[in-house]
N, C-alpha and C positions, 0 to 999 in steps of 0.2 A: 500639532497644528489643529486648532479648533474649527476653522472654516477657511474657505477660499473665495475670492471674488474673481470671476473670469468673464472674458468677452469672446463671442464667436458670431458667426453669420447667422446661425440658426440656434433655436433652443436645444435641439438634440445634440448639436456639436458642443454647446456650452456645458451640457450635463456630462457628456463624455469626457471633456477636458477636466472638469471638476473632479470626476471620479478618479481619473488618472493621478491628479495632483494629491488627492486625499488617500490614494491607495485603497479605495473601497469600491464595492459594486454600486452601479447606478441605482439599483432598487433600494439601497440602504441610505440614500441621501435625502435630506430635507433641503428643499430649494426655494429660494425667494427671488422672483424676477425684479431687478432693480431698474432696468431701463430697456425699452425697445425703441430703437432709433431707425426709422425707415426713410430713406430718401428716394424721391421719384414719385410717380403717379401710382397710387394704390399698391406700392411696393413692387410693381412689375418692372420698374426701371430704376437704375441707380443702385446704391448699396444699402445693406441692412446690417444692423448691429444689435446683438442681444447681450445684456450684461446681467449676470446672476450671482448671488452668493449661495454657497452650499456648505453644509456640514453633515457629518455622519449622524444618522438618527440614533438617539440615545436608546440603549437597550436596558430594560429594568434589570438590576443586579440583585441576585439572591445571596444569602449569607455564605453559601458554599463557594460561589464564584468570587465573592469579595475576599473570603479567607484565603483562597488560593492566590489571588493577585497580591494580597497583603504580604503573604509569605515570600513570594518571588521578589517583590520590591524590597522588602526588608533585608533579605539575605544577599541580594545583589549589591547592596551597599558595603558588604564586607567581603565581596569577591567570591561568594559561594555560588557555584552553578548547580542547578538542580532541575528535575522534572517532577511534577506533582499530579497524582491521580486522586480524584475525590470519589468516594463510593459510600454506600450505606453499610452500616455495621449493625445488624439487627434492625429493630423497628424504630429506635429513637436515638441512634448515635451515628455520627458521620466520621468516616475515616479519611484522613489526609495522608496518603502514602507518598513519601518523598524518596526519590532515587537520586543519589548524589555521590560523587567521588570524594566529597569532603564529609563523609559520614561521621568520622571521629570528632570533628569540630561540632557537628550538630547534635551529637548524642551526649558527649561529655562523660564524666565519670558516673557509672551506673545509671545513665540516662538523665542526669540532673539538668543538663542544658536542654535536652529534648522536652523535659517537663516545663522548664521556664518558657520555652518557645510556645508550647501548647497553651500556657496560661496567658501569654501576651496576645495570641491570636483570639482566644476566647474573649478577652477583654475588648479587643478591637471590634469584634463582631457585636458584642453586647452594646457597645457605645453607639454603633451606627444603626443597628436594627432594633434596639431595645428588647432583645431577647437573649436568653441563655442557651446557646446552641451546645448540645452535648457532642463533643468532638474528641477524637483521638488522633494524635500525631505519631507517625511512625517513619523511621528512616532505614532504608535497606533491610526491611523485615526484622529490625532489632527487637520489636515488641514480642514477636513469636519466639525468637531465640531466648529472650529474657523470661518469657512465660514458662518455657520448658525448664530453664534453670531453677526458677522459683518452685515449680512443682516437685522437682527432684529434691530440693532443699526441704520443702515442707513435709514430704513423705519421710525423709530421713529423720526429721525432728519429731514427727508423730511416732515413729518407731521407737525413738528414744523415750518419749513420754509413756508409751505403753509398757516399756521395759522397766523404767525407773519409777513411774507414777507421779513424778514432779513436773509441773508446767515448765515450758521453755519459751523463750522470746526470740523473735527475729530481730534483725537490725531494722532501723527505720525504713519504711516502705511508703511509696505514694499510694493514692487511693486505688488506682488500677491494679497495682501489684497486690495490695491487701485483698482486693476483691477476688483475685485468683485463688488465694488460700482459703478465704471464707467459702467460696463456691466449691472448692475441692472437697471440703469436709462437711458440707451442709447436710448431707444425708447419712453421715457416719454415726454409728451407734457407740463408738468408742472414743471419738475425739470431738472436742468443741473448740471454737476459736473466738477471740475477742480482740479489740484494738485498745492500745494504751498510748496516751500521749496527747499533745495538743498541736494544732497547726496542720499543715498540709501533709507532712510525713508522720507516721505513727508506727509503733511496733505492733506486731501481731503476737498474741499469747496463744500458744497451742497447749491445750490441757486435756486431761482425761475427762470424760463426761461426768464423772463424780464431782468435779469442781463446780459445776453448775454455772459457769460463765456464759453470758449471753453474747451473741455476735453483734458487732457494731460496724 
């Protein structure tokens, strides 16, 4: 309901009635008086009627709040119930933490559905606000669990490189996952990393520092 039109004997009663119908606080209403009809002498005798239209005052929406609402509305269409908490992740990234009983549906295989959702939300925000918001979507702490698994995998592969001397490649990873590996070895004297492939997912090559590969 965008607005209501109500009548009452006084302005105060009209505002109260409008707030009840809109389910909002009186202080959050924009009100326009449409008619004041007073019968009697100077309003002291007879009846009085006040008619007003009221709507909830628009609140400027920021990209984070828009993204949260966009996600809730999108997933409600497929029957997924969830709660979302938005917080800062470092200085330039926003984290959308989703808590849902339907985590498997939202995550997909190795996080592929989660990555697709993240991409859609980023596009929606970019279209509305003309800005590229750096955001990360997570469901039931999947990202942290995934990060631990990737670190274990990368360390095992690095040990293999040190022992055999030959570079090894990971399976295709998304940018967030590749960044985990690059960051893990950025200060290493023995191991260097680089990315291989085109598109959103790429393989990470883990090599001995003698290979001279640059990180990307």
